[in-house]
Backbone as CSV, one residue per row, in Angstrom:
resi,resn,N_x,N_y,N_z,CA_x,CA_y,CA_z,C_x,C_y,C_z
1,UNK,0.721,-1.250,-0.012,0.075,-0.120,0.141,0.863,1.215,-0.115
2,UNK,0.472,2.383,-0.634,1.373,3.372,-0.761,0.358,4.723,-0.417
3,UNK,0.929,5.411,0.299,0.273,6.703,0.705,0.959,8.124,0.029
4,UNK,0.226,8.624,-0.556,0.958,9.911,-1.258,0.555,11.169,-0.715
5,UNK,1.603,11.680,-0.249,1.430,13.322,0.227,1.882,14.459,-0.725
6,UNK,0.887,15.025,-1.325,1.218,15.805,-2.346,1.386,17.689,-1.953
7,UNK,2.659,17.875,-2.120,2.875,19.544,-1.536,2.815,20.610,-2.784
8,UNK,2.204,21.695,-2.414,2.165,22.976,-2.943,3.573,23.879,-2.415
9,UNK,3.349,24.913,-3.090,4.751,25.935,-2.534,4.390,26.303,-1.225
10,UNK,3.522,26.426,-0.915,3.027,26.860,0.674,3.593,25.616,1.527
11,UNK,3.021,24.550,0.898,3.544,23.177,1.829,5.226,23.167,2.154
12,UNK,5.697,23.480,1.111,7.252,23.325,1.279,7.998,24.373,2.155
13,UNK,7.268,25.260,1.957,7.435,27.014,2.752,7.277,26.359,4.237
14,UNK,6.176,25.710,4.332,5.811,25.610,6.040,6.482,24.110,6.403
15,UNK,7.240,23.428,5.623,7.798,22.199,6.163,9.014,22.356,7.094
16,UNK,8.809,21.581,8.364,9.755,22.057,9.456,10.197,20.400,10.319
17,UNK,11.059,20.478,10.950,10.892,19.670,11.816,10.877,19.418,13.476
18,UNK,10.848,18.592,14.165,10.637,18.693,15.633,10.763,17.634,16.384
19,UNK,11.367,17.703,17.696,11.475,16.324,18.420,10.450,16.196,19.674
20,UNK,9.877,15.174,19.411,8.662,14.802,20.699,9.023,13.843,21.725
21,UNK,9.388,14.237,22.933,9.355,13.746,24.021,8.232,12.412,23.881
22,UNK,7.009,13.185,24.299,5.695,11.965,24.116,5.579,11.334,23.100
23,UNK,6.219,11.794,21.621,5.954,10.576,20.952,6.811,9.481,20.998
24,UNK,7.956,9.897,21.626,8.915,8.636,21.970,8.329,7.865,22.680
25,UNK,7.497,8.267,23.931,7.164,7.503,25.024,5.864,6.806,24.188
26,UNK,5.313,7.000,23.576,4.054,6.453,22.667,4.419,5.323,22.030
27,UNK,5.514,5.552,20.931,6.014,4.882,20.090,6.856,3.687,21.060
28,UNK,7.243,3.629,22.155,8.067,3.194,22.696,7.385,1.839,23.387
29,UNK,6.229,2.366,23.858,5.184,0.917,24.172,5.207,-0.114,23.507
30,UNK,5.315,0.269,22.216,4.884,-0.824,21.118,6.145,-1.863,21.452
31,UNK,7.190,-1.422,21.726,8.521,-2.064,21.823,8.539,-2.700,23.053
32,UNK,8.205,-2.105,24.121,8.032,-3.046,25.500,7.070,-4.242,25.565
33,UNK,6.099,-4.005,24.709,5.089,-4.730,24.572,5.333,-6.256,23.738
34,UNK,6.459,-6.033,22.639,6.633,-6.897,21.457,8.266,-6.703,21.343
35,UNK,9.182,-6.831,22.413,10.657,-6.537,21.766,10.917,-7.398,20.589
36,UNK,10.506,-8.585,20.398,10.807,-9.162,19.511,10.818,-9.158,18.381
37,UNK,9.905,-7.884,17.880,9.578,-7.291,16.823,10.580,-5.988,16.648
38,UNK,11.374,-5.831,17.366,12.172,-4.817,17.208,13.621,-4.722,17.652
39,UNK,14.351,-5.436,17.002,15.743,-6.129,17.523,16.607,-5.015,17.553
40,UNK,16.630,-3.799,16.746,17.286,-2.488,17.277,17.010,-2.085,18.582
41,UNK,15.913,-2.376,19.035,15.571,-1.746,20.461,15.438,-2.627,21.468
42,UNK,15.552,-4.127,20.950,15.644,-5.086,21.947,16.171,-4.885,23.219
43,UNK,17.825,-4.420,23.417,18.422,-4.109,24.215,17.997,-3.105,25.322
44,UNK,17.195,-2.117,24.832,16.764,-1.042,25.633,15.646,-1.627,26.439
45,UNK,14.772,-2.341,25.573,13.457,-2.810,26.315,13.912,-4.084,27.337
46,UNK,14.730,-4.627,27.042,15.347,-5.873,27.941,15.643,-5.141,29.546
47,UNK,16.487,-3.899,29.335,16.660,-3.131,30.459,15.681,-2.487,31.242
48,UNK,14.636,-1.895,30.504,13.515,-1.403,31.278,12.174,-2.120,31.870
49,UNK,12.115,-3.299,31.135,10.919,-4.110,31.359,10.965,-4.463,32.820
50,UNK,12.072,-4.389,33.676,11.815,-5.066,34.879,11.485,-3.664,35.956
51,UNK,11.824,-2.767,35.314,11.568,-1.102,36.130,10.460,-0.972,35.959
52,UNK,9.637,-1.073,34.938,8.296,-0.792,34.599,7.170,-1.470,35.300
53,UNK,7.518,-2.512,36.066,6.878,-3.288,36.748,6.447,-2.546,37.809
54,UNK,7.135,-1.200,38.774,6.972,-0.451,39.611,5.925,0.648,39.127
55,UNK,5.514,0.682,37.906,5.175,2.059,37.263,3.431,1.300,37.030
56,UNK,2.194,2.139,37.092,1.299,1.868,36.557,0.939,2.816,35.050
57,UNK,1.264,1.913,33.864,0.821,2.446,32.927,-0.021,1.615,31.847
58,UNK,-0.956,1.028,32.687,-2.052,0.178,32.114,-2.902,0.837,30.807
59,UNK,-3.291,2.176,31.179,-4.038,2.968,30.117,-3.268,2.971,29.053
60,UNK,-2.164,3.906,29.271,-1.004,3.809,28.121,-1.091,2.824,27.333
61,UNK,-0.944,1.741,28.061,-0.425,0.129,27.248,-1.844,0.282,26.485
62,UNK,-3.134,0.017,26.785,-4.575,-0.120,26.489,-4.404,0.911,24.896
63,UNK,-3.936,2.062,25.141,-4.035,2.912,24.017,-2.871,2.616,22.651
64,UNK,-2.336,1.994,22.940,-1.162,1.376,22.055,-1.283,0.099,21.945
65,UNK,-2.211,-0.321,21.225,-2.373,-1.997,20.660,-0.872,-2.646,19.832
66,UNK,-0.910,-3.914,20.219,0.123,-4.675,19.331,-0.458,-5.973,18.662
67,UNK,-0.545,-5.902,17.408,0.123,-4.852,16.506,-0.741,-3.332,16.348
68,UNK,0.156,-2.632,16.001,-0.416,-1.209,15.828,-0.650,-0.769,14.536
69,UNK,-2.230,-1.129,14.597,-2.619,-0.056,12.745,-3.168,1.455,13.218
70,UNK,-3.349,1.769,14.493,-3.498,3.137,14.423,-3.595,3.581,15.560
71,UNK,-3.068,4.545,16.377,-3.082,5.303,17.683,-3.870,6.782,17.486
72,UNK,-4.673,6.699,18.563,-5.541,7.986,18.742,-4.753,8.932,18.569
73,UNK,-5.047,10.030,18.255,-4.348,11.390,17.784,-4.033,12.122,19.067
74,UNK,-4.946,12.039,19.944,-4.527,12.933,21.231,-3.439,12.729,22.177
75,UNK,-3.202,11.401,21.981,-1.977,10.542,22.891,-0.638,11.177,22.331
76,UNK,-0.701,11.579,21.018,0.865,12.419,20.803,0.533,13.477,20.023
77,UNK,-0.045,14.606,20.141,-0.369,15.581,19.166,0.651,16.049,18.456
78,UNK,1.147,16.375,17.242,2.092,16.863,16.542,2.688,18.178,17.348
79,UNK,3.877,18.380,17.992,4.444,19.222,18.626,4.183,20.402,17.841
80,UNK,3.982,21.551,18.401,3.783,22.854,17.884,5.146,23.721,17.883
81,UNK,6.204,23.295,18.946,7.383,23.846,18.561,8.242,22.980,18.561
82,UNK,9.470,23.511,17.865,11.046,22.412,17.656,11.002,21.645,18.593
83,UNK,11.564,22.077,19.934,11.839,21.247,20.801,11.248,21.498,22.343
84,UNK,9.959,20.842,22.034,9.012,21.006,23.266,9.567,20.074,24.499
85,UNK,9.591,20.008,25.637,10.026,19.204,26.960,8.493,18.306,26.877
86,UNK,8.532,17.493,28.108,7.861,16.341,28.012,6.248,17.218,28.648
87,UNK,6.817,18.325,29.908,5.599,18.974,30.699,4.713,19.697,29.359
88,UNK,5.419,20.529,28.490,4.539,21.488,27.565,3.544,20.239,26.580
89,UNK,4.038,18.967,26.070,3.514,18.260,25.427,1.932,17.491,26.225
90,UNK,2.458,17.498,27.521,1.306,16.823,28.467,-0.069,17.601,28.720
91,UNK,0.917,19.055,28.697,0.088,20.077,28.725,-1.067,20.171,27.654
92,UNK,-0.424,20.157,26.529,-1.175,20.081,25.276,-2.114,18.599,25.052
93,UNK,-1.876,17.562,25.629,-2.780,16.729,25.613,-3.854,16.767,26.801
94,UNK,-3.240,17.463,27.765,-4.508,17.673,29.044,-5.532,18.522,28.123
95,UNK,-5.044,19.321,27.499,-5.691,20.378,26.914,-6.971,19.540,25.710
96,UNK,-6.640,18.308,25.502,-7.385,18.006,24.104,-8.771,16.978,24.666
97,UNK,-9.532,17.404,25.643,-10.646,16.737,26.151,-11.558,16.280,24.841
98,UNK,-11.894,17.888,24.271,-12.848,18.054,23.189,-12.327,16.802,21.897
99,UNK,-11.293,16.478,22.204,-10.923,15.720,20.593,-10.956,14.146,20.852
100,UNK,-11.110,13.904,22.514,-10.941,12.437,22.718,-11.706,11.369,22.116
101,UNK,-13.382,11.983,22.064,-13.948,11.164,21.463,-14.004,10.626,20.387
102,UNK,-13.854,11.845,19.439,-13.782,11.513,17.660,-12.700,11.015,17.637
103,UNK,-11.524,11.070,17.901,-10.073,10.418,17.971,-10.525,8.817,18.355
104,UNK,-11.250,8.625,19.318,-11.219,7.088,19.826,-12.010,6.461,18.644
105,UNK,-13.408,7.181,18.268,-14.414,6.652,17.362,-13.519,6.144,16.052
106,UNK,-12.507,6.804,15.511,-11.875,6.386,14.366,-11.089,5.075,14.716
107,UNK,-10.693,4.866,16.148,-9.955,3.427,16.271,-10.898,2.021,15.896
108,UNK,-10.701,0.864,15.312,-11.304,0.270,15.075,-10.857,-0.687,16.161
109,UNK,-11.884,-1.667,16.817,-12.048,-2.851,17.631,-12.802,-2.218,18.962
110,UNK,-12.846,-3.211,19.848,-13.419,-2.731,21.017,-12.305,-2.095,21.762
111,UNK,-13.211,-1.567,22.897,-12.451,-0.643,23.814,-12.152,-1.814,25.053
112,UNK,-11.079,-1.478,25.984,-11.138,-1.986,27.222,-11.929,-1.072,28.059
113,UNK,-12.007,-1.865,29.409,-12.281,-0.527,30.637,-12.129,0.619,30.432
114,UNK,-10.815,0.505,30.624,-9.970,1.739,30.974,-10.207,2.979,29.746
115,UNK,-9.633,2.485,28.361,-10.151,3.077,27.481,-11.512,3.857,27.620
116,UNK,-12.515,2.908,27.708,-14.018,3.328,27.629,-14.009,4.371,28.731
117,UNK,-13.706,4.142,29.761,-13.680,5.404,31.008,-12.966,6.694,30.656
118,UNK,-12.047,6.616,29.853,-11.467,7.972,29.439,-12.596,8.356,28.109
119,UNK,-13.146,7.432,27.671,-14.158,8.215,26.602,-15.332,8.331,27.368
120,UNK,-15.657,7.996,28.734,-16.985,8.768,29.344,-16.699,10.034,29.880
121,UNK,-15.308,10.130,30.508,-15.088,11.488,30.964,-13.345,11.552,30.584
122,UNK,-13.582,12.510,29.506,-12.334,12.733,28.777,-11.144,13.422,29.692
123,UNK,-11.978,14.230,30.459,-10.751,15.051,31.303,-10.310,14.459,32.279
124,UNK,-10.996,13.582,33.174,-10.356,13.000,34.226,-9.559,11.621,33.528
125,UNK,-10.163,11.367,32.417,-8.869,10.379,31.897,-8.005,10.778,31.531
126,UNK,-7.585,12.027,31.013,-6.311,12.693,30.329,-5.729,12.804,31.428
127,UNK,-6.034,13.067,32.738,-5.441,13.487,33.795,-4.824,11.956,34.243
128,UNK,-5.377,10.868,34.383,-4.848,9.400,34.443,-3.723,9.503,33.477
129,UNK,-3.991,9.646,32.218,-3.086,9.119,31.268,-1.752,9.978,31.568
130,UNK,-1.989,11.405,31.666,-0.458,12.262,31.569,0.040,11.522,33.073
131,UNK,-0.680,11.397,34.088,0.105,10.602,35.437,0.915,9.146,34.853
132,UNK,0.185,8.417,33.984,0.830,7.637,33.761,1.911,7.752,32.684
133,UNK,1.907,8.834,31.669,3.101,8.836,30.820,4.346,9.488,31.951
134,UNK,4.001,10.216,32.677,5.165,10.623,33.883,5.572,9.801,34.471
135,UNK,5.146,8.599,34.999,5.547,7.321,35.482,6.549,6.516,34.498
136,UNK,6.028,6.303,33.439,6.563,5.597,32.358,7.939,6.512,32.226
137,UNK,7.645,7.847,31.955,9.093,8.326,31.413,10.249,8.122,32.549
138,UNK,9.753,8.485,33.930,10.688,8.127,34.770,11.633,6.823,34.655
139,UNK,10.395,6.045,34.585,11.152,4.542,34.514,11.680,3.827,33.398
140,UNK,11.585,4.581,32.141,12.391,3.829,30.616,12.709,5.000,30.161
141,UNK,12.441,6.412,30.027,12.709,7.046,29.368,13.878,8.597,29.574
142,UNK,13.768,8.844,30.786,14.384,9.869,31.264,15.829,9.615,31.379
143,UNK,16.302,8.217,31.964,17.856,8.247,32.129,18.604,8.290,30.627
144,UNK,17.905,7.921,29.704,18.240,7.801,28.454,17.965,9.192,27.448
145,UNK,17.451,9.940,28.091,16.834,10.860,27.095,18.418,11.830,26.479
146,UNK,19.168,12.186,27.437,20.178,12.832,26.758,20.728,12.298,25.539
147,UNK,21.013,11.052,25.860,21.609,10.469,24.397,20.655,10.544,23.390
148,UNK,19.450,10.179,23.594,18.474,9.879,22.616,18.209,11.489,21.851
149,UNK,18.112,12.503,22.994,17.936,13.727,22.441,19.310,14.283,21.263
150,UNK,20.214,13.775,21.867,21.366,14.091,21.121,21.227,13.575,19.601
151,UNK,20.846,12.250,19.827,21.113,11.577,18.381,20.006,12.170,17.364
152,UNK,18.569,12.735,17.912,17.711,13.243,17.086,18.077,14.621,16.745
153,UNK,18.808,15.465,17.473,19.092,16.690,17.107,20.233,16.286,16.035
154,UNK,21.070,15.560,16.284,22.254,15.339,15.148,21.270,15.122,13.868
155,UNK,20.430,14.315,13.744,19.990,13.800,12.794,18.988,15.269,12.254
156,UNK,18.323,15.811,12.768,17.683,17.446,12.359,18.931,18.364,11.460
157,UNK,20.217,18.249,12.145,21.356,19.233,11.943,21.759,18.418,10.336
158,UNK,21.569,17.245,9.991,21.511,16.308,9.002,21.044,16.556,8.128
159,UNK,19.656,16.611,8.184,18.823,17.105,7.341,18.903,18.702,7.003
160,UNK,19.266,19.327,7.732,19.402,20.899,7.526,20.650,21.109,6.403
161,UNK,21.565,20.234,7.005,22.837,20.032,5.702,22.416,19.821,4.496
162,UNK,21.561,18.642,4.211,21.013,18.393,3.293,20.538,19.291,1.997
163,UNK,19.257,19.833,2.954,18.503,21.062,2.596,19.441,21.892,2.001
164,UNK,20.478,22.595,2.733,21.369,23.650,2.281,22.042,22.865,0.842
165,UNK,22.054,22.064,0.987,23.061,21.389,-0.471,22.059,21.181,-1.430
166,UNK,20.975,20.586,-1.452,20.314,20.539,-2.517,18.702,20.644,-2.436
167,UNK,18.221,21.480,-1.450,16.946,21.548,-1.428,16.284,20.609,-0.951
168,UNK,14.685,20.689,-0.883,13.711,19.903,-0.263,13.832,18.464,-0.955
169,UNK,14.189,18.346,-2.155,14.328,17.269,-2.912,15.656,16.207,-2.412
170,UNK,16.581,16.853,-2.117,17.581,16.149,-1.711,17.566,15.889,-0.278
171,UNK,16.622,17.014,0.721,16.894,16.204,2.233,15.840,15.184,2.451
172,UNK,14.774,15.082,1.393,13.759,13.936,1.552,14.054,12.722,0.833
173,UNK,15.107,12.483,0.062,15.429,11.674,-0.839,16.087,10.597,0.011
174,UNK,16.491,10.416,1.084,16.910,9.201,1.989,16.188,9.022,2.869
175,UNK,15.031,9.812,3.305,14.648,9.768,4.857,14.275,8.415,5.233
176,UNK,13.983,7.617,4.636,13.412,6.146,4.759,13.428,5.441,3.553
177,UNK,14.011,4.063,3.972,13.823,3.061,2.310,12.370,2.903,2.184
178,UNK,11.469,3.032,2.926,9.858,3.365,2.527,9.443,4.759,2.130
179,UNK,10.297,5.868,1.906,9.802,6.952,1.324,10.588,7.193,0.565
180,UNK,9.922,7.850,-0.561,10.459,8.401,-1.816,9.894,9.569,-2.261
181,UNK,10.429,10.454,-2.800,10.124,11.771,-3.173,10.047,11.927,-4.923
182,UNK,9.092,12.273,-5.634,9.077,12.588,-7.120,7.921,13.440,-7.289
183,UNK,8.304,14.152,-8.182,7.253,15.480,-8.628,6.493,15.974,-7.592
184,UNK,7.078,16.330,-6.698,6.125,17.230,-5.707,5.350,16.189,-4.899
185,UNK,5.408,14.987,-4.839,4.746,14.325,-3.865,5.634,13.319,-3.016
186,UNK,5.448,13.209,-1.867,6.241,12.322,-1.051,5.415,10.906,-0.850
187,UNK,6.088,9.871,-1.275,5.386,8.520,-1.354,5.801,7.750,-0.476
188,UNK,5.178,7.312,0.788,5.139,6.578,1.840,4.856,4.938,1.598
189,UNK,5.375,4.195,1.205,4.976,2.511,1.546,4.573,2.181,2.798
190,UNK,2.952,1.788,3.078,2.581,2.042,4.243,1.863,0.539,4.355
191,UNK,1.767,0.141,5.630,1.187,-1.145,5.899,-0.220,-1.153,6.046
192,UNK,-0.910,0.509,6.647,-2.342,0.363,6.717,-3.231,1.425,6.204
193,UNK,-2.334,2.428,5.232,-3.068,3.306,4.812,-2.691,3.336,3.238
194,UNK,-3.573,4.072,2.580,-3.207,4.095,0.924,-4.019,5.491,0.715
195,UNK,-3.778,5.973,-0.547,-4.353,6.772,-1.232,-3.573,8.323,-1.412
196,UNK,-4.332,9.528,-1.667,-3.520,10.755,-2.028,-3.915,11.434,-1.054
197,UNK,-3.411,12.332,-0.177,-3.671,13.303,1.015,-3.054,14.724,0.234
198,UNK,-3.779,15.777,0.702,-3.097,16.980,0.536,-2.650,17.627,1.881
199,UNK,-1.319,18.378,2.245,-1.028,19.028,3.121,-1.832,20.174,3.534
200,UNK,-2.863,20.495,2.804,-3.445,21.807,2.888,-2.914,23.075,3.216
201,UNK,-1.627,22.988,2.850,-1.011,24.358,2.946,-0.391,24.722,4.212
202,UNK,-0.608,23.275,5.083,-0.117,23.384,6.398,1.689,23.237,6.514
203,UNK,2.290,22.669,5.382,3.507,21.933,5.328,3.469,20.477,5.903
204,UNK,4.725,19.877,5.680,4.709,18.355,6.570,5.597,18.818,7.757
205,UNK,5.132,18.158,8.967,6.154,17.981,10.103,6.662,16.883,9.997
206,UNK,8.174,16.898,10.155,8.981,15.732,10.060,9.707,15.464,11.857
207,UNK,9.288,14.469,12.070,9.781,13.842,13.408,10.509,13.174,13.585
208,UNK,12.204,13.002,13.382,12.660,11.472,13.829,12.219,11.193,15.272
209,UNK,12.257,9.864,15.468,11.678,9.145,16.324,12.154,7.849,16.635
210,UNK,13.120,7.478,17.596,14.062,6.377,17.509,12.846,5.168,17.600
211,UNK,11.877,5.093,18.433,10.988,4.177,18.884,10.270,3.830,17.555
212,UNK,9.832,4.609,16.477,9.112,4.065,15.789,9.943,2.939,14.617
213,UNK,11.075,2.890,14.830,11.856,1.734,13.757,11.306,0.483,14.294
214,UNK,11.368,-0.061,12.949,11.740,0.040,11.668,10.496,0.514,10.794
215,UNK,9.430,1.319,11.458,8.578,1.648,10.528,8.596,3.092,10.393
216,UNK,7.620,3.590,9.710,6.929,5.152,9.329,5.833,5.491,9.809
217,UNK,5.608,6.468,10.548,4.020,6.306,10.812,3.949,7.734,10.719
218,UNK,2.620,8.283,10.308,1.737,9.248,9.964,0.733,9.679,10.161
219,UNK,0.287,11.342,10.221,-0.470,11.819,10.835,-1.230,12.492,9.506
220,UNK,-2.315,12.368,9.101,-3.103,13.208,7.892,-4.203,13.517,8.221
221,UNK,-4.923,13.176,9.143,-6.177,13.831,9.679,-6.348,14.852,10.444
222,UNK,-7.268,15.670,9.874,-7.655,17.058,10.448,-8.080,17.219,11.467
223,UNK,-7.712,17.634,12.935,-7.217,19.541,12.779,-5.689,19.265,12.951
224,UNK,-4.865,17.901,12.824,-3.617,17.984,13.266,-2.614,18.355,11.795
225,UNK,-1.488,19.120,12.074,-0.711,19.207,11.088,0.038,17.712,10.399
226,UNK,-0.211,17.842,8.929,0.365,16.174,8.714,1.789,16.102,9.119
227,UNK,1.943,15.063,9.436,3.291,14.305,10.352,3.512,13.360,9.942
228,UNK,5.145,12.964,9.787,5.735,11.740,9.385,6.749,11.737,10.673
229,UNK,6.779,10.630,11.103,7.678,10.123,11.998,8.399,8.932,11.598
230,UNK,9.221,9.259,11.636,10.596,7.965,10.938,11.713,7.978,11.838
231,UNK,12.535,6.900,11.682,13.533,6.759,12.296,14.843,7.482,12.302
232,UNK,15.819,7.782,12.576,17.090,8.553,12.773,17.872,7.484,12.019
233,UNK,19.012,8.029,11.890,20.308,7.165,11.552,20.845,7.106,12.904
234,UNK,21.480,5.719,13.112,22.588,5.550,14.246,21.648,4.994,15.199
235,UNK,20.605,4.487,15.213,19.494,3.943,16.439,20.936,2.497,17.049
236,UNK,20.958,1.928,16.436,21.938,1.091,16.976,23.036,1.323,18.036
237,UNK,23.562,2.429,17.773,24.688,2.955,18.350,24.488,3.581,20.104
238,UNK,22.771,3.620,20.190,22.598,4.094,21.424,22.808,3.183,22.285
239,UNK,22.707,1.926,22.118,22.440,0.948,23.183,23.858,-0.220,23.299
240,UNK,24.675,0.402,22.619,26.169,-0.301,22.623,26.771,-0.150,23.704
241,UNK,27.472,-1.211,24.154,28.470,-0.996,25.386,29.574,-0.534,25.010
242,UNK,29.990,0.637,25.408,31.398,0.603,24.882,32.565,0.680,25.988
243,UNK,33.700,0.719,25.956,34.699,0.634,27.036,35.365,2.062,26.437
244,UNK,35.084,3.131,27.637,35.377,4.443,27.061,36.506,5.131,28.401
245,UNK,37.438,5.308,27.638,38.611,6.114,28.664,38.347,7.701,28.826
246,UNK,38.204,8.125,29.581,37.877,9.520,29.663,39.109,10.412,29.659
247,UNK,39.121,10.939,28.869,39.634,12.429,28.570,40.829,12.721,29.684
248,UNK,42.021,12.709,29.331,43.176,13.016,30.512,42.735,14.309,31.062
249,UNK,42.342,15.291,29.879,42.300,16.860,30.526,41.103,16.721,31.585
250,UNK,40.030,15.836,31.153,38.657,15.792,32.210,39.380,15.086,33.371
251,UNK,40.241,14.255,33.187,40.210,13.659,34.304,41.416,13.981,35.460
252,UNK,42.118,15.605,34.642,42.893,16.010,35.431,42.003,17.206,36.420
253,UNK,40.791,17.704,35.846,40.008,18.701,36.677,39.347,17.807,37.526
254,UNK,38.364,16.558,37.396,37.461,16.298,38.194,38.208,15.051,38.827
255,UNK,39.088,14.378,38.670,40.100,13.582,39.422,39.675,12.134,38.675
256,UNK,40.765,11.121,38.429,40.348,10.198,37.375,39.458,9.150,37.586
257,UNK,39.086,8.960,39.101,37.840,8.268,39.409,36.148,8.950,38.891
258,UNK,36.120,10.281,39.151,35.115,10.592,38.970,34.974,10.869,37.296
259,UNK,35.990,11.133,36.450,35.906,11.027,35.029,35.643,9.494,34.377
260,UNK,36.352,8.648,35.241,36.064,6.983,34.985,34.465,6.640,35.242
261,UNK,34.026,7.259,36.163,32.167,7.129,36.075,31.819,7.745,35.372
262,UNK,31.801,8.608,35.131,31.325,9.459,33.990,31.431,8.414,32.683
263,UNK,32.631,8.153,32.323,32.409,7.506,31.147,31.956,5.982,30.985
264,UNK,31.630,5.513,32.420,30.967,4.415,32.808,29.437,4.347,32.462
265,UNK,28.863,5.903,32.504,27.507,5.865,32.296,27.533,6.005,31.009
266,UNK,27.893,5.517,30.038,27.269,5.763,28.536,26.229,4.975,28.573
267,UNK,25.772,4.319,29.717,24.207,3.306,29.876,23.936,3.593,31.158
268,UNK,22.594,4.219,31.513,22.179,4.506,33.056,22.293,3.465,33.733
269,UNK,22.729,3.625,34.995,23.157,2.512,35.658,22.993,3.030,37.085
270,UNK,22.780,1.800,38.348,22.522,2.023,39.496,24.222,2.170,40.162
271,UNK,24.013,2.586,41.368,25.404,2.596,42.247,26.063,1.245,41.972
272,UNK,25.420,0.244,42.409,25.877,-1.145,42.515,26.644,-1.609,41.323
273,UNK,25.738,-1.110,40.121,26.261,-1.479,38.669,27.707,-1.005,38.767
274,UNK,27.613,0.606,38.761,28.870,1.243,38.533,30.166,0.784,39.684
275,UNK,29.871,0.246,40.908,30.812,-0.441,41.832,31.371,-1.404,41.328
276,UNK,30.436,-2.156,40.838,31.058,-3.539,39.981,32.082,-3.196,38.851
277,UNK,31.466,-2.665,38.331,32.275,-2.095,36.759,33.800,-1.558,37.134
278,UNK,33.714,-0.425,38.137,34.817,0.113,38.544,35.805,-0.568,39.547
279,UNK,34.907,-1.444,40.141,35.931,-1.895,41.335,36.104,-1.180,42.500
280,UNK,35.191,-0.485,42.711,35.156,0.376,44.231,33.989,-0.027,44.819
281,UNK,34.079,0.435,46.103,32.604,0.174,47.075,31.735,1.018,46.758
282,UNK,30.610,0.567,47.356,29.511,1.229,46.883,29.126,2.594,47.672
283,UNK,29.670,2.665,48.953,29.715,3.979,49.290,30.228,5.107,48.617
284,UNK,31.646,4.345,48.469,32.632,5.372,47.610,32.072,5.718,46.303
285,UNK,31.148,4.931,45.546,30.934,5.338,44.325,29.779,6.361,44.560
286,UNK,28.653,6.047,45.632,27.608,6.969,45.949,28.239,8.200,46.191
287,UNK,29.390,8.400,47.025,29.841,9.835,47.290,30.439,10.835,45.917
288,UNK,30.855,10.065,45.080,31.400,10.507,43.775,30.153,10.718,43.112
289,UNK,28.938,10.081,42.822,27.925,10.444,42.435,27.521,11.504,42.810
290,UNK,27.220,11.649,44.051,26.614,12.728,44.497,27.273,13.992,44.199
291,UNK,28.535,14.109,44.199,29.537,15.369,43.824,29.023,15.671,42.523
292,UNK,28.957,14.563,41.353,28.847,14.868,39.930,27.481,15.258,40.055
293,UNK,26.605,14.679,40.738,25.208,15.384,40.469,25.216,16.681,40.825
294,UNK,25.748,17.267,42.053,25.758,18.771,42.446,26.513,19.649,41.220
295,UNK,27.384,18.767,40.666,28.137,19.772,39.548,27.095,19.454,38.330
296,UNK,25.900,19.078,38.236,25.173,19.050,37.122,25.900,18.252,36.033
297,UNK,26.804,17.174,36.265,27.306,16.358,35.481,26.450,14.764,35.339
298,UNK,25.552,14.592,36.396,24.851,13.085,36.405,23.467,13.847,36.672
299,UNK,22.335,12.823,36.382,21.278,12.968,37.057,20.485,11.633,37.647
300,UNK,19.906,11.814,38.559,19.516,10.728,39.136,17.932,10.412,39.039
301,UNK,17.844,9.214,38.871,16.122,8.917,38.354,15.593,7.838,39.214
302,UNK,14.727,8.021,40.049,14.196,7.330,40.999,12.610,6.562,40.292
303,UNK,12.727,5.085,40.355,11.330,4.339,39.857,11.354,3.385,40.762
304,UNK,10.211,3.440,42.039,10.042,2.369,42.826,11.216,2.065,43.495
305,UNK,11.864,1.164,43.435,13.016,0.383,44.094,14.277,0.727,43.583
306,UNK,14.199,1.082,42.358,15.513,1.650,41.604,15.883,3.083,41.361
307,UNK,16.743,3.357,41.516,17.516,4.539,41.344,18.583,4.323,40.248
308,UNK,18.379,4.924,38.996,19.471,4.973,37.957,20.146,6.433,37.769
309,UNK,21.425,6.043,37.530,22.074,7.351,37.439,22.353,7.668,35.999
310,UNK,22.436,8.706,35.152,22.847,8.750,34.047,23.432,10.207,33.231
311,UNK,24.304,10.240,32.562,25.199,11.515,32.271,24.206,12.378,31.776
312,UNK,24.125,13.563,31.771,23.337,14.782,31.503,24.094,15.562,30.347
313,UNK,23.534,16.333,29.449,23.808,16.460,28.241,25.399,17.391,28.330
314,UNK,25.493,18.258,29.226,26.652,19.035,29.692,28.005,17.642,29.812
315,UNK,27.722,16.632,30.694,28.820,15.671,30.678,28.756,14.802,29.094
316,UNK,27.928,14.475,28.344,27.967,14.220,26.951,29.044,14.976,26.197
317,UNK,28.798,16.219,26.620,29.621,17.125,25.692,31.069,17.343,25.974
318,UNK,31.015,16.907,27.305,32.418,17.048,27.892,33.331,15.791,27.496
319,UNK,32.917,14.841,27.437,33.280,13.279,27.113,33.247,13.368,25.765
320,UNK,32.659,14.099,25.054,32.975,14.337,23.430,34.203,15.037,22.902
């Protein structure tokens, strides 16, 4: 099946990019529920599934069925700004009560009791959904977000360079193997949608999204801006376990032990994990992590019984 998105001059002028933390959450639910179908993302799923046992995300899970044919639009409205944070996107979702019933009416199949309760009382249901997303985010996404965001920002910079070199045609030419550009039309090889859609002069919103891989997702239904969510380059590198030596200059400033701990945080880890990797005592590691946290170089994410430490964007930049 093929979905054709037709462009006018206005559409090309209004085409833009955005990153969506909420979109990553919603897409990632598919991966947690069926990791076998997502080999590139399976290492992440194996890391987070145990932690998610302490979080209540049942309504969120119900809204993202597997296999996924369609997802209600209000769950991840196309972002209105290029770099929204999760708080902004959740505020937008909470304000979409008037869209809940019409969006759910478009989803085929029976509703679970939790989804029916959302349908019956959209405002209260959206509040519950927002709380579940926040709990899911802390357990599964927040510790990884600096690295994910860095990959997504790199993808957008790459596309901007292609646009400068060869215009929209060059930028869209290698977006995904399921996407082709020809004579003012973006053609998407689609599993469940077909036909020709106008962008209505609104332009196309392109959202690189780690957790849609290996598929391309699209939104073409009013009132939302037409959107394509596609997998950025380099996803496999996010989960690689690398042996990193901290730069000598950084070790000279922080001390070799703290610089080593930052290097070990190429994947989020607990105090116990870091102590085993670095050959240190847990109290010693905890003392160093406290200092790094106060300096803004690592973040702590508590979810139920777990506390995971992750590098901040500042630390990522220092290690690069």
